[in-house]
DSSP file (Angstrom, degrees, kcal/mol; ACC not computed):
  #  RESIDUE AA STRUCTURE BP1 BP2  ACC     N-H-->O    O-->H-N    N-H-->O    O-->H-N    TCO  KAPPA ALPHA  PHI   PSI    X-CA   Y-CA   Z-CA
    1    1 A M     >        0   0    0      0, 0.0     4,-1.7     0, 0.0     5,-0.1   0.000 360.0 360.0 360.0 -32.9   80.2  141.2  135.7
    2    2 A R  H  >  +     0   0    0      2,-0.2     4,-2.4     1,-0.2     5,-0.2   0.869 360.0  51.1 -66.9 -40.7   82.9  138.8  135.7
    3    3 A F  H  > S+     0   0    0      1,-0.2     4,-2.3     2,-0.2     5,-0.2   0.911 108.7  52.8 -60.4 -42.2   80.3  135.9  135.3
    4    4 A L  H  > S+     0   0    0      2,-0.2     4,-2.6     1,-0.2    -2,-0.2   0.903 108.8  49.5 -60.7 -45.9   78.8  137.8  132.3
    5    5 A A  H  X S+     0   0    0     -4,-1.7     4,-2.5     1,-0.2    -2,-0.2   0.968 113.2  46.2 -62.5 -51.1   82.3  138.1  130.6
    6    6 A L  H  X S+     0   0    0     -4,-2.4     4,-2.1     1,-0.2    -2,-0.2   0.875 111.7  51.4 -62.8 -35.9   83.1  134.4  131.1
    7    7 A A  H  X S+     0   0    0     -4,-2.3     4,-2.3    -5,-0.2    -1,-0.2   0.884 109.8  49.7 -68.5 -38.4   79.7  133.4  129.8
    8    8 A F  H  X S+     0   0    0     -4,-2.6     4,-2.2     2,-0.2    -2,-0.2   0.911 111.2  49.0 -65.4 -41.6   80.1  135.6  126.8
    9    9 A I  H  X S+     0   0    0     -4,-2.5     4,-1.5     2,-0.2    -2,-0.2   0.887 111.4  47.9 -58.9 -42.2   83.4  134.1  126.1
   10   10 A F  H  X S+     0   0    0     -4,-2.1     4,-1.1    -5,-0.2    -2,-0.2   0.877 111.7  53.9 -68.3 -38.6   82.1  130.5  126.5
   11   11 A L  H  X S+     0   0    0     -4,-2.3     4,-0.6     1,-0.2     3,-0.4   0.935 112.9  39.2 -55.7 -52.2   79.2  131.5  124.2
   12   12 A I  H  < S+     0   0    0     -4,-2.2   112,-0.6     1,-0.2    -1,-0.2   0.708 112.8  54.4 -83.9 -17.0   81.2  132.7  121.3
   13   13 A S  H  < S+     0   0    0     -4,-1.5    -1,-0.2    -5,-0.2    82,-0.2   0.728 119.2  30.9 -86.6 -17.2   84.0  130.1  121.4
   14   14 A G  H  < S+     0   0    0     -4,-1.1    -2,-0.2    -3,-0.4    -1,-0.2   0.329  97.6  80.2-120.8   8.9   81.6  127.1  121.2
   15   15 A C     <  +     0   0    0     -4,-0.6     2,-0.3    -3,-0.1    -1,-0.1   0.460  69.2  93.0-101.7  -1.4   78.6  128.1  119.2
   16   16 A A        -     0   0    0    106,-0.2     2,-0.3    -4,-0.2   109,-0.0  -0.694  62.3-144.4 -97.8 140.5   80.0  127.8  115.6
   17   17 A S        -     0   0    0     -2,-0.3     2,-0.4     2,-0.0    -2,-0.1  -0.784  11.8-144.1-101.1 155.1   79.5  124.7  113.6
   18   18 A L        -     0   0    0     -2,-0.3     2,-0.5   104,-0.0   102,-0.0  -0.971  12.4-171.0-128.8 127.9   82.2  123.5  111.2
   19   19 A Q        +     0   0    0     -2,-0.4     2,-0.5     2,-0.0    -2,-0.0  -0.967  15.6 168.1-110.6 109.1   81.7  121.8  107.9
   20   20 A M        -     0   0    0     -2,-0.5     2,-0.2   100,-0.0     4,-0.1  -0.982  23.3-146.2-125.4 130.7   84.8  120.4  106.2
   21   21 A S        -     0   0    0     -2,-0.5    -2,-0.0     2,-0.2     0, 0.0  -0.592  20.2-128.5 -85.6 151.6   85.0  118.1  103.3
   22   22 A E  S    S+     0   0    0     -2,-0.2     2,-0.4    61,-0.1    62,-0.1   0.836  95.4  70.4 -64.3 -35.1   87.9  115.5  103.1
   23   23 A Y  S    S-     0   0    0     60,-0.1     2,-0.6    78,-0.0    -2,-0.2  -0.710  73.1-153.0 -85.4 132.8   88.7  116.8   99.6
   24   24 A I        -     0   0    0     -2,-0.4     3,-0.1    -4,-0.1    -2,-0.0  -0.941  23.9-132.1-106.2 122.8   90.3  120.2   99.3
   25   25 A S        -     0   0    0     -2,-0.6    42,-0.0     1,-0.2    -1,-0.0  -0.144  42.7 -60.7 -70.9 172.4   89.4  121.7   95.9
   26   26 A R        -     0   0    0      1,-0.1     2,-0.2     2,-0.0    -1,-0.2  -0.203  56.7-156.4 -56.5 139.5   91.9  123.2   93.6
   27   27 A V        -     0   0    0     -3,-0.1    -1,-0.1     1,-0.1    -3,-0.0  -0.734  24.0-116.7-109.8 165.9   93.6  126.2   94.9
   28   28 A D  S    S+     0   0    0      1,-0.2    -1,-0.1    -2,-0.2    -2,-0.0   0.875 107.5  20.6 -67.9 -35.3   95.3  129.1   93.2
   29   29 A H  S    S+     0   0    0    101,-0.0    -1,-0.2     2,-0.0    -3,-0.0  -0.565  78.1 176.3-135.0  72.9   98.7  128.4   94.6
   30   30 A P        -     0   0    0      0, 0.0     2,-0.5     0, 0.0    86,-0.2  -0.231  35.1-109.3 -68.0 163.6   99.2  124.8   95.8
   31   31 A Y  E     +A  115   0A   0     84,-2.0    84,-3.2     2,-0.0     2,-0.4  -0.823  43.9 173.0 -92.4 135.6  102.5  123.6   97.0
   32   32 A D  E     +A  114   0A   0     -2,-0.5     2,-0.3    82,-0.2    82,-0.2  -0.996  13.1 174.6-147.1 146.6  104.2  121.2   94.8
   33   33 A R  E     -A  113   0A   0     80,-2.3    80,-3.0    -2,-0.4     2,-0.4  -0.972  27.3-124.4-145.3 155.1  107.6  119.5   94.5
   34   34 A K  E     -A  112   0A   0     -2,-0.3     2,-0.4    78,-0.2    78,-0.2  -0.849  22.8-166.7 -99.9 133.2  109.2  116.8   92.2
   35   35 A F  E     -A  111   0A   0     76,-3.2    76,-2.7    -2,-0.4     2,-1.1  -0.985  18.3-142.2-123.7 140.7  110.7  113.7   93.8
   36   36 A Y        +     0   0    0     -2,-0.4     2,-0.3    74,-0.2    74,-0.2  -0.674  68.0  89.3-100.8  73.1  112.9  111.3   91.9
   37   37 A A  S    S-     0   0    0     -2,-1.1    -2,-0.1    71,-0.0   111,-0.0  -0.954  82.0 -75.9-158.6 169.2  111.6  108.0   93.3
   38   38 A S     >  -     0   0    0     -2,-0.3     4,-2.7    71,-0.1     5,-0.3  -0.309  41.9-112.2 -72.7 157.3  109.0  105.4   92.8
   39   39 A L  H  > S+     0   0    0     69,-0.4     4,-3.1     2,-0.2     5,-0.2   0.927 119.4  53.1 -52.0 -46.6  105.3  106.0   93.7
   40   40 A E  H  > S+     0   0    0      1,-0.2     4,-2.9     2,-0.2     5,-0.3   0.944 111.5  44.0 -56.2 -54.1  105.7  103.2   96.5
   41   41 A K  H  > S+     0   0    0      2,-0.2     4,-2.3     1,-0.2    -1,-0.2   0.935 115.9  46.1 -64.8 -43.6  108.8  105.0   98.1
   42   42 A V  H  X S+     0   0    0     -4,-2.7     4,-2.6     1,-0.2     5,-0.2   0.979 114.6  49.2 -66.0 -52.3  107.3  108.5   97.9
   43   43 A T  H  X S+     0   0    0     -4,-3.1     4,-2.6    -5,-0.3    -1,-0.2   0.911 112.6  45.5 -51.6 -47.7  104.0  107.3   99.3
   44   44 A S  H  X S+     0   0    0     -4,-2.9     4,-2.8     1,-0.2    -1,-0.2   0.912 112.9  53.1 -59.7 -40.5  105.6  105.4  102.3
   45   45 A S  H  X S+     0   0    0     -4,-2.3     4,-2.6    -5,-0.3     5,-0.2   0.903 109.4  46.2 -63.3 -40.6  107.8  108.3  103.0
   46   46 A F  H  X S+     0   0    0     -4,-2.6     4,-3.1     2,-0.2     5,-0.3   0.928 112.4  50.4 -69.0 -43.0  104.9  110.7  103.1
   47   47 A I  H  X S+     0   0    0     -4,-2.6     4,-2.2    -5,-0.2    -2,-0.2   0.943 114.6  45.8 -59.0 -46.6  102.9  108.4  105.4
   48   48 A Y  H  X S+     0   0    0     -4,-2.8     4,-2.0     2,-0.2    -2,-0.2   0.960 114.5  46.7 -53.3 -58.1  106.0  108.0  107.7
   49   49 A V  H  X S+     0   0    0     -4,-2.6     4,-1.6     1,-0.2    -1,-0.2   0.920 112.8  47.4 -55.3 -52.9  106.7  111.7  107.8
   50   50 A L  H  <>S+     0   0    0     -4,-3.1     5,-3.1     1,-0.3    -1,-0.2   0.862 110.8  52.9 -69.0 -31.8  103.1  112.8  108.4
   51   51 A K  H ><5S+     0   0    0     -4,-2.2     3,-1.0    -5,-0.3    -1,-0.3   0.856 107.6  51.1 -60.7 -38.4  102.8  110.2  111.2
   52   52 A N  H 3<5S+     0   0    0     -4,-2.0    -2,-0.2     1,-0.2    -1,-0.2   0.757 110.1  52.2 -71.9 -27.2  105.9  111.6  112.8
   53   53 A K  T 3<5S-     0   0    0     -4,-1.6    -1,-0.2    -5,-0.2    -2,-0.2   0.253 125.9-100.9 -91.8   8.9  104.3  115.1  112.6
   54   54 A G  T < 5S+     0   0    0     -3,-1.0     2,-0.3     1,-0.3    -3,-0.2   0.619  82.9 122.2  80.5  19.0  101.2  114.0  114.2
   55   55 A W      < -     0   0    0     -5,-3.1     2,-0.4    -6,-0.1    -1,-0.3  -0.794  42.5-158.4 -97.8 145.1   99.0  113.5  111.2
   56   56 A S        -     0   0    0     -2,-0.3    29,-2.1    -3,-0.1     2,-0.5  -0.972  21.1-117.4-126.9 152.1   97.2  110.3  110.2
   57   57 A I  E     -B   84   0A   0     -2,-0.4    27,-0.3    27,-0.2     3,-0.1  -0.680  26.3-179.6 -84.5 126.9   95.9  109.3  106.8
   58   58 A T  E     +     0   0A   0     25,-2.8     2,-0.3    -2,-0.5    26,-0.2   0.707  65.3   6.4 -95.1 -23.5   92.2  108.8  106.8
   59   59 A S  E     -B   83   0A   0     24,-1.6    24,-2.3   -37,-0.1     2,-0.4  -0.998  48.9-155.2-157.5 152.2   91.8  107.8  103.2
   60   60 A E  E     +B   82   0A   0     -2,-0.3     2,-0.3    22,-0.2    22,-0.2  -0.997  33.9 159.8-122.2 132.3   93.7  106.9  100.0
   61   61 A A  E     -B   81   0A   0     20,-2.5    20,-2.8    -2,-0.4    -2,-0.0  -0.888  48.3 -96.5-144.2 174.3   91.7  107.4   96.8
   62   62 A D    >   -     0   0    0     -2,-0.3     3,-1.7    18,-0.2     4,-0.3  -0.864  34.4-143.5 -86.4 120.7   92.1  107.9   93.0
   63   63 A P  G >> S+     0   0    0      0, 0.0     4,-1.8     0, 0.0     3,-1.3   0.688  92.2  77.7 -69.9 -15.8   92.0  111.7   92.6
   64   64 A S  G 34 S+     0   0    0      1,-0.2     8,-0.0     2,-0.2     5,-0.0   0.708  81.5  70.2 -63.0 -17.2   90.1  111.3   89.3
   65   65 A V  G <4 S+     0   0    0     -3,-1.7    -1,-0.2     1,-0.2     3,-0.1   0.841 110.3  31.0 -63.2 -33.5   87.1  110.7   91.6
   66   66 A Y  T <4 S+     0   0    0     -3,-1.3     2,-0.3    -4,-0.3    -2,-0.2   0.796 126.5   4.3 -95.8 -33.6   87.2  114.3   92.6
   67   67 A E     <  -     0   0    0     -4,-1.8     2,-0.4   -42,-0.0    -1,-0.2  -0.911  65.6-107.7-149.0 169.7   88.5  116.3   89.7
   68   68 A R        +     0   0    0     -2,-0.3     2,-0.3    -3,-0.1     3,-0.1  -0.869  38.1 153.3-109.7 142.8   89.6  116.2   86.1
   69   69 A D    >>  -     0   0    0     -2,-0.4     3,-1.5     1,-0.1     4,-1.0  -0.974  51.5-114.9-161.6 147.8   93.2  116.5   84.9
   70   70 A D  H >> S+     0   0    0     -2,-0.3     4,-1.3     1,-0.3     3,-0.6   0.854 113.3  62.0 -62.8 -27.5   95.0  115.3   81.9
   71   71 A R  H 34 S+     0   0    0      1,-0.2     6,-0.3     2,-0.2    -1,-0.3   0.764  99.3  56.3 -66.1 -17.9   97.3  113.0   84.0
   72   72 A Y  H <4 S+     0   0    0     -3,-1.5    -1,-0.2     1,-0.2    -2,-0.2   0.725 107.3  48.3 -77.3 -26.2   94.2  111.1   85.0
   73   73 A D  H << S+     0   0    0     -4,-1.0     2,-0.7    -3,-0.6    -2,-0.2   0.698  95.9  83.1 -83.7 -28.8   93.3  110.4   81.4
   74   74 A N    ><  -     0   0    0     -4,-1.3     3,-1.4     1,-0.1    -1,-0.0  -0.731  68.4-153.5 -89.0 117.0   96.9  109.2   80.5
   75   75 A T  T 3  S+     0   0    0     -2,-0.7    -1,-0.1     1,-0.3    -4,-0.0   0.594  88.1  70.0 -68.6 -12.5   97.3  105.6   81.4
   76   76 A S  T 3  S+     0   0    0     31,-0.1     2,-0.4     2,-0.0    32,-0.3   0.663  87.5  84.3 -82.2 -12.3  101.1  105.9   81.9
   77   77 A Y    <   -     0   0    0     -3,-1.4     2,-0.5    -6,-0.3    30,-0.2  -0.719  65.6-154.2 -89.0 133.5  100.5  108.1   85.1
   78   78 A Q  E     - C   0 106A   0     28,-3.3    28,-3.4    -2,-0.4     2,-0.4  -0.952  19.6-168.0-102.1 130.1   99.8  106.5   88.5
   79   79 A N  E     + C   0 105A   0     -2,-0.5     2,-0.4    26,-0.2    26,-0.2  -0.918  13.3 172.9-119.0 146.0   97.8  108.8   90.7
   80   80 A L  E     - C   0 104A   0     24,-1.9    24,-2.6    -2,-0.4     2,-0.5  -0.998  15.1-157.0-149.4 143.6   97.0  108.7   94.3
   81   81 A L  E     -BC  61 103A   0    -20,-2.8   -20,-2.5    -2,-0.4     2,-0.5  -0.987   9.8-167.3-123.3 124.3   95.3  111.1   96.8
   82   82 A L  E     -BC  60 102A   0     20,-2.5    20,-2.7    -2,-0.5     2,-0.5  -0.954   3.4-165.7-109.3 127.9   96.0  110.9  100.5
   83   83 A A  E     -BC  59 101A   0    -24,-2.3   -25,-2.8    -2,-0.5   -24,-1.6  -0.953   8.3-148.0-119.8 133.6   93.8  112.8  102.8
   84   84 A T  E     -B   57   0A   0     16,-2.1   -27,-0.2    -2,-0.5     3,-0.0  -0.454  25.8 -88.3 -97.6 167.0   94.7  113.4  106.4
   85   85 A N        -     0   0    0    -29,-2.1     2,-0.7    -2,-0.1    15,-0.4  -0.045  46.7-100.0 -53.2 160.7   92.6  113.7  109.6
   86   86 A I        -     0   0    0     13,-0.1     2,-0.3    11,-0.0    13,-0.2  -0.872  38.9-151.2 -91.8 119.1   91.3  117.1  110.8
   87   87 A R  E     -D   98   0A   0     11,-2.9    11,-2.0    -2,-0.7     2,-0.5  -0.678   0.6-148.5 -93.1 142.7   93.5  118.5  113.5
   88   88 A K  E     -D   97   0A   0     -2,-0.3     2,-0.5     9,-0.2     9,-0.2  -0.953   8.7-167.4-111.4 122.4   92.1  120.8  116.1
   89   89 A K  E     -D   96   0A   0      7,-2.9     7,-2.9    -2,-0.5     2,-0.3  -0.951  16.4-144.5-112.9 123.6   94.4  123.5  117.6
   90   90 A Y  E     +D   95   0A   0     -2,-0.5     2,-0.3     5,-0.2     5,-0.2  -0.658  21.0 174.8 -94.9 142.1   93.0  125.1  120.7
   91   91 A S        -     0   0    0      3,-1.7     0, 0.0    -2,-0.3     0, 0.0  -0.727  46.5 -97.1-129.1-177.2   93.4  128.8  121.7
   92   92 A I  S    S+     0   0    0     -2,-0.3     3,-0.1     1,-0.2   -79,-0.1   0.912 119.5  19.0 -71.0 -42.6   91.9  130.7  124.5
   93   93 A L  S    S+     0   0    0      1,-0.1     2,-0.3   -81,-0.0    -1,-0.2   0.568 129.8  11.6-106.6 -14.8   89.1  132.1  122.6
   94   94 A Y        -     0   0    0     29,-0.1    -3,-1.7   -80,-0.1     2,-0.4  -0.970  60.9-123.9-157.7 165.3   88.7  129.9  119.5
   95   95 A S  E     -D   90   0A   0     27,-0.5     2,-0.4    -2,-0.3    -5,-0.2  -0.928  16.3-146.7-117.3 145.2   89.8  126.6  117.8
   96   96 A T  E     -D   89   0A   0     -7,-2.9    -7,-2.9    -2,-0.4     2,-0.5  -0.947   8.3-160.5-111.7 140.0   91.4  126.1  114.5
   97   97 A Y  E     +DE  88 120A   0     23,-3.1    23,-2.9    -2,-0.4     2,-0.3  -0.952  17.6 169.6-117.6 124.9   90.7  123.1  112.4
   98   98 A S  E     +DE  87 119A   0    -11,-2.0   -11,-2.9    -2,-0.5     2,-0.3  -0.969   9.3 172.7-138.5 157.8   93.1  122.1  109.6
   99   99 A H  E     - E   0 118A   0     19,-2.0    19,-2.3    -2,-0.3     2,-0.4  -0.960  18.2-131.9-151.7 170.5   93.7  119.2  107.3
  100  100 A L  E     - E   0 117A   0    -15,-0.4   -16,-2.1    -2,-0.3     2,-0.4  -0.922   3.4-160.2-129.1 152.9   95.9  118.2  104.2
  101  101 A N  E     -CE  83 116A   0     15,-2.3    15,-2.8    -2,-0.4     2,-0.6  -1.000  12.6-164.7-119.8 127.3   95.4  116.6  100.8
  102  102 A I  E     -CE  82 115A   0    -20,-2.7   -20,-2.5    -2,-0.4     2,-0.6  -0.949   2.6-166.1-118.5 118.5   98.5  115.1   99.2
  103  103 A F  E     -CE  81 114A   0     11,-3.8    11,-2.7    -2,-0.6     2,-0.5  -0.897   2.4-166.1-103.3 127.0   98.3  114.3   95.5
  104  104 A I  E     -CE  80 113A   0    -24,-2.6   -24,-1.9    -2,-0.6     2,-0.6  -0.955   5.8-173.5-114.4 121.8  101.0  112.1   94.0
  105  105 A H  E     -CE  79 112A   0      7,-2.4     7,-2.6    -2,-0.5     2,-0.4  -0.926  14.5-171.3-113.8 102.6  101.3  111.9   90.2
  106  106 A A  E     +CE  78 111A   0    -28,-3.4   -28,-3.3    -2,-0.6     2,-0.3  -0.799  20.6 170.0-105.5 139.1  103.9  109.2   89.2
  107  107 A I  E >  S- E   0 110A   0      3,-2.6     3,-0.9    -2,-0.4     2,-0.4  -0.864  71.1 -45.7-143.6 110.8  105.4  108.3   85.9
  108  108 A G  T 3  S-     0   0    0    -32,-0.3   -69,-0.4    -2,-0.3   -71,-0.0  -0.553 122.8 -21.2  64.9-124.8  108.4  105.9   86.1
  109  109 A N  T 3  S+     0   0    0     -2,-0.4     2,-0.4   -71,-0.1    -1,-0.2  -0.043 119.9  89.0-109.6  29.8  110.7  107.0   88.8
  110  110 A T  E <   - E   0 107A   0     -3,-0.9    -3,-2.6   -74,-0.2     2,-0.4  -0.998  55.2-166.0-130.8 137.9  109.5  110.6   89.0
  111  111 A C  E     -AE  35 106A   0    -76,-2.7   -76,-3.2    -2,-0.4     2,-0.6  -0.994  11.4-154.8-123.0 120.9  106.7  111.9   91.2
  112  112 A D  E     -AE  34 105A   0     -7,-2.6    -7,-2.4    -2,-0.4     2,-0.5  -0.889  21.2-165.5 -92.2 123.2  105.0  115.1   91.1
  113  113 A V  E     -AE  33 104A   0    -80,-3.0   -80,-2.3    -2,-0.6     2,-0.5  -0.917  11.0-173.9-118.9 132.3  103.5  115.9   94.5
  114  114 A E  E     -AE  32 103A   0    -11,-2.7   -11,-3.8    -2,-0.5     2,-0.5  -0.979   5.8-163.1-122.0 130.6  101.0  118.5   95.3
  115  115 A I  E     -AE  31 102A   0    -84,-3.2   -84,-2.0    -2,-0.5     2,-0.5  -0.926   2.0-166.4-113.4 135.3   99.9  119.4   98.9
  116  116 A R  E     - E   0 101A   0    -15,-2.8   -15,-2.3    -2,-0.5     2,-0.4  -0.975   6.4-164.0-117.8 135.8   96.8  121.3   99.5
  117  117 A F  E     - E   0 100A   0     13,-0.6     2,-0.4    -2,-0.5   -17,-0.2  -0.938   6.9-176.8-115.7 133.5   96.2  122.8  103.0
  118  118 A E  E     + E   0  99A   0    -19,-2.3   -19,-2.0    -2,-0.4     2,-0.4  -0.996   1.8 179.4-134.5 139.6   92.9  124.1  104.4
  119  119 A S  E     -FE 129  98A   0     10,-2.5    10,-2.1    -2,-0.4     2,-0.4  -0.998   3.7-171.9-132.7 133.7   92.4  125.7  107.8
  120  120 A K  E     -FE 128  97A   0    -23,-2.9   -23,-3.1    -2,-0.4     8,-0.2  -0.987   7.9-170.4-128.7 139.1   89.2  127.0  109.3
  121  121 A T  E     -F  127   0A   0      6,-3.0     6,-2.8    -2,-0.4     2,-0.7  -0.943  10.5-157.8-124.7 106.7   88.6  129.0  112.4
  122  122 A P  E     +F  126   0A   0      0, 0.0   -27,-0.5     0, 0.0     2,-0.3  -0.782  33.5 144.4 -81.7 117.7   85.0  129.4  113.4
  123  123 A F  S    S-     0   0    0      2,-1.4     2,-4.4    -2,-0.7  -110,-0.1  -0.808  85.3 -48.4-159.4 110.7   84.8  132.6  115.7
  124  124 A I  S    S+     0   0    0   -112,-0.6     2,-0.3    -2,-0.3  -111,-0.0  -0.219 143.1  22.9  48.2 -57.9   81.7  134.7  115.3
  125  125 A R  S    S-     0   0    0     -2,-4.4    -2,-1.4    -4,-0.1     2,-0.4  -0.937  99.4-104.8-119.6 153.2   82.4  134.5  111.6
  126  126 A Q  E     -F  122   0A   0     -2,-0.3     2,-0.4    -4,-0.2    -2,-0.0  -0.632  28.5-160.8 -84.2 130.1   84.5  131.7  109.9
  127  127 A F  E     -F  121   0A   0     -6,-2.8    -6,-3.0    -2,-0.4     2,-0.3  -0.907   8.6-167.0-107.2 138.3   87.9  132.4  108.7
  128  128 A S  E     -F  120   0A   0     -2,-0.4     2,-0.3    -8,-0.2    -8,-0.2  -0.860   6.9-176.0-120.6 152.3   89.6  130.2  106.1
  129  129 A S  E     -F  119   0A   0    -10,-2.1   -10,-2.5    -2,-0.3    -2,-0.0  -0.992  19.9-171.6-148.9 146.9   93.2  129.9  104.9
  130  130 A G        +     0   0    0     -2,-0.3   -13,-0.6   -12,-0.2     2,-0.4   0.298  67.6  81.1-112.0   6.5   94.8  127.8  102.3
  131  131 A R        +     0   0    0    -15,-0.1   -15,-0.0   -12,-0.1   -12,-0.0  -0.909  26.8 149.1-123.1 137.0   98.5  128.7  103.2
  132  132 A N     >  +     0   0    0     -2,-0.4     4,-2.3   -14,-0.0     3,-0.3  -0.444  18.1 177.6-160.9  73.7  100.8  127.4  105.8
  133  133 A D  H  > S+     0   0    0      1,-0.2     4,-2.6     2,-0.2     5,-0.3   0.895  78.1  48.3 -56.8 -45.2  104.3  127.8  104.2
  134  134 A G  H  > S+     0   0    0      2,-0.2     4,-1.8     1,-0.2    -1,-0.2   0.880 111.3  48.9 -65.4 -37.1  106.4  126.5  107.2
  135  135 A L  H  > S+     0   0    0     -3,-0.3     4,-2.3     2,-0.2     5,-0.2   0.979 116.7  41.5 -61.8 -58.4  104.3  123.4  107.8
  136  136 A I  H  X S+     0   0    0     -4,-2.3     4,-2.3     1,-0.2    -2,-0.2   0.867 113.1  51.2 -65.0 -37.3  104.3  122.3  104.1
  137  137 A Q  H  X S+     0   0    0     -4,-2.6     4,-2.9    -5,-0.3    -1,-0.2   0.910 110.6  51.4 -58.7 -44.9  108.0  123.1  103.5
  138  138 A G  H  X S+     0   0    0     -4,-1.8     4,-2.2    -5,-0.3    -2,-0.2   0.876 110.9  47.9 -60.8 -37.8  108.9  121.1  106.6
  139  139 A I  H  X S+     0   0    0     -4,-2.3     4,-2.1     2,-0.2    -2,-0.2   0.928 112.5  47.7 -64.9 -45.7  106.9  118.3  105.3
  140  140 A F  H  X S+     0   0    0     -4,-2.3     4,-2.2     2,-0.2    -2,-0.2   0.929 112.5  49.4 -56.7 -51.4  108.4  118.5  101.9
  141  141 A D  H  X S+     0   0    0     -4,-2.9     4,-1.8     1,-0.2    -1,-0.2   0.889 111.9  48.4 -56.4 -48.6  112.0  118.7  103.4
  142  142 A A  H  X S+     0   0    0     -4,-2.2     4,-1.7     1,-0.2    -1,-0.2   0.848 111.5  48.6 -69.4 -33.5  111.4  115.7  105.7
  143  143 A V  H  X S+     0   0    0     -4,-2.1     4,-2.8     2,-0.2     5,-0.2   0.853 109.2  54.0 -71.6 -34.8  110.0  113.5  102.9
  144  144 A E  H  X S+     0   0    0     -4,-2.2     4,-1.6     1,-0.2    -2,-0.2   0.886 110.6  46.9 -67.0 -34.9  113.0  114.5  100.6
  145  145 A Q  H  X S+     0   0    0     -4,-1.8     4,-0.6     2,-0.2    -1,-0.2   0.907 112.7  49.0 -71.4 -41.1  115.4  113.3  103.3
  146  146 A E  H >< S+     0   0    0     -4,-1.7     3,-0.7     1,-0.2    -2,-0.2   0.880 110.4  49.9 -66.4 -40.6  113.4  110.2  103.8
  147  147 A V  H 3< S+     0   0    0     -4,-2.8    -1,-0.2     1,-0.2    -2,-0.2   0.867 107.8  56.3 -64.0 -38.6  113.4  109.4  100.0
  148  148 A D  H 3<        0   0    0     -4,-1.6    -1,-0.2     1,-0.3    -2,-0.2   0.585 360.0 360.0 -72.2  -9.9  117.1  110.0   99.8
  149  149 A R    <<        0   0    0     -3,-0.7    -1,-0.3    -4,-0.6    -2,-0.1   0.440 360.0 360.0 -71.2 360.0  117.8  107.4  102.5
């Protein structure tokens, strides 16, 4: 009986496949904050903070490749999309996969930053989430401290 229980747990924990795109589509309530610094300063601060928190940047792209926005048509804005690696968090019965997209829209010495979070947990059926308030606010606060240095 013990063997059957272990076999069942093994079966349900590893049988789901996961498909995650690098790009996270628009969400209803993205996290956003304004920083009063140049695009270069804000970008380097995000890269530094994310690295310290265990995330790595897998790509940098122009966000207009993925979506339409008035800021992408206006030549006075500089726009950048940073995509992170997919992180896997293990639990006894399941694993959770999560990643971030950081959109930076700069005009002059002001940057509007939007962070999108996506988390998926494949377990019998797949659970998805677009919220992690503590993580995102912690990243914003650390970047703000880094920008103010």
